N, C-alpha and C positions, 0 to 999 in steps of 0.2 A: 709841430709837436715836439715837446722837450725830450731830450735824451733821457732814458730811464736807466738808472743804475740798478743792477740786479740785486743789490743788498737791500733795497727798499722793502721788498716783499718779505724778506726774511726777518726784518726788524719788527714787523707788525705782531709777531708772536711773542715778543718780549715786552715786559712792563715798561712804561715810560720812565726816563731818568729825570733828574732835576730840570727845572726850567732853563737854567744856564747851560747845562749839558745839551739839552734838546736844541736850544737856539744855536749853540756853537756847531753842533752836528749839521743842522739845517743849512747854515751859511757855508760850511765846508763842502757839503754836497752840492750846493749851488755852483760853487767854483768848479768842482770836479765835473759836473754835468756840462758846463760850458766848455771846458777843456776837451772832454770826450767828444762833444758835438763838433768842435772845431777840428779835431784830429781827422775826422772822416774815416776812422778805422773801425773794424768790428771790435766788440768789447774785449774778446780774448787777446787780440793784438795790442789794444790800448793798455789793458791790464798788465801785461807782461813786459811791454816795451816802454810805455810812457808814464804810467800812473805814478811811479816812484818820484819822478821829477816834476809832476804836474802841479804839486802844491808847494809853493815857495815860502820863504820867511816873510816876504813882503805881503803875501796873501794872508798869512796868519795875523800880521800886524793890522791889516785892513779889517779882518774879522773882529779883532779886539776893538778897533775904532768904532765899528758899527754897533757893537754891543754897548760901549760907553756912551754913544750918541743917544741911546734910549734913556739915559739917566741912571743906568745900572752902575753900581760900584761893587767891586769884588770883596768877598770876605778875605781876611788875611790870617795867616798862622804866625809866622815869625814877624816880630815887630819891625825888623829891619826892612821888610817889604813896604810897610806903610810909611816908614821914614824916607825911603828912597823914592817912592812913587806915590805920594799922597793923593795925586789927582785921579788915580784909578781904584783906590781902596777906600773902604768905609773908614770913618774917623777912628783913631785909636782910643780917644776918650781919656787918655792919661798923660797928656803932654807935660813934660817937665818932671814926671815921676816915674821914669822908665824902670828903675830898679826897685820901686817901692809899692807899686799898685798896678792894677790891670782892670780895664773896663771895656767889655765887648758891647757894642751898641745893641745887640739883640739878646743880651742876657736877661732871663727872667729874674725878678727880685721881689722880696717880700719884707714885711716888717718883723720885728722880733716877736716870737710867739711866747707862750707860757713857759716853754722850756729854755728860753733865752737863745733861740736859734732864729736866724733870718736867712731866708732863701737867697743864695748869692749866685746861682747859675745851675747849669746842667752840662752833662757830657756823656760820652759813650763808654760804658763800663767794660774794661778789658777782661777781667776774671771775676766771677761771683765768689764772694767770701761769706763766711757765716755771720759776720757782724760788720757794722759800719766802722770806719776808722777815723779817729780824730788826731789832730796834731797842730803844729805851728806852721803857718804859711811863710815860706822863704822863696823869694823870686830869684831864679837862677837864669840869668840872661847874658852873662859875660864870662870870658875865660878867667878874669881876675877873681871872680867869686869862686869858681871851681878850684883854682889854684889855692885860694885861701882855705877852702874846705879840705883839700888834699893835705895841706900843711897842718891845720889845726883840728881837723876832724869835722864831720857834719853834726850839727846840734841834734841831740836826741829828740825823736818825735817830729822830725822835719817833714812837712808836706811840701814837696818841691813844686813850684809853679813855673812852667817852662813854655817857651814859645816854639822851640824847634822839635818837630816830631821825629827827626832823624836819629836822635839818641846819642850822637857822637860827642856832643858837648859834655853830657853828664855821665857817660858810660863808666869813667874811672871811679865814680863815687855812688853809683846808683844803688848798690847793695845796702847803703846806709840810710836810704830814705824810708820813712814810715809809709809814705804814699806819694803819688804823683798826680798833678793836674796839668794837662798839656793843651795849649790853645789850638793846636792843629792836628792834622793826620787822622788816622783811623786805628782801629784795634789791630790792623795788619801792618801799621807803620813800624819802623825800626824800634822806636821807643816802646810801642805797644808790645812788640815781641820780647824785648828785654825785660819789661816789668812782668810779663806773663811767665818767663823763664825763672825769674827770681821770686815769683808769687807776691809781688808788691801791689797793693791796691792802686789802681790807676784809672783815670778817666781821660780819654782822648777827645779831640774835637770839642774842647770845653768852651762854653760861652759863659764867662763869669764877670761879675762887676761888684764893686764895693768892698773888695778884700784888699787889705793893706799888709805890708811887711810886718810880721810879728803877730797878726791876728790868729786866734784859734779857729780852726775850721773843721768841718766834718765832711767826709766823702761817703756817699751812699754806696759803699762797696758791696752791700748785700743785694743790690739791684741786679736784675737779670743782665748777663753779659750780652753785648751786641754781637751778632754773627755776620758772616759774609752775606748770608741770605737776606738778612735785614737790610743791608745796604742795597743789595740788588733789587729788592722788592719795595724799597722806600718805606719800610716799617720804622716808625718813630719809637725807639726804645731808649730811654735815657736814665741816667743816674743823676741824682741831685747833689748839689754842694751847698752847705750851709756855713754861714759865719756865726760864731758864737758871740755873745754879749761881751763888749769891751769893758774894762774896768771903769766904773763910774758912769756907764751908759744907762740911761733910763729905759725901762721896759716899753 
């Protein structure tokens, strides 16, 4: 009979997490059960004496290998992740255009409608505003671009498209953005907190495609803001991002 970890019963009262989280947790529990059984100790003794050292870095690497062996590839936020380890992440979709475009493989897209708007993706709205916000897409992925904006100023109406949800890269110029689209994180990430404090329209965890440097875009900042409870309960609440018709583009 397998060793039973006391946390199993407690988890049944909580809603399931994402498939990836559940799979990772199951594999980690499998390792911990084996270590607990091999220890021959009562749970309380194992918990306070051995549990902290029972899960090693090699164990976590093995968990990753088992997940990847199923064919799963991780979503990525910062593009440097996919550049450095392309074997474990979903394709970036914008090779050779790192500073000029962005294409998430799971981004919903649509054709131009009667108002000249094409659905270009979705994200988690940080703060609900009275109206949607439009502006010009500028990809901010390098220190060089931030330094240039510090020297010359951020172009008026900039919708900053950012990979890094930490907010450190763009913190010195964030007040000058008309809006932010971030490929990673949640509304509780550092960048989400900063945009909330400055009341800047922002979508986090954005899945967008088909937007190029200099495109006019619209963020559905009037959409309901995503809450901590939404994440915990798996509620799908999104804000849309549209690309506006380019000059000379047919309807």
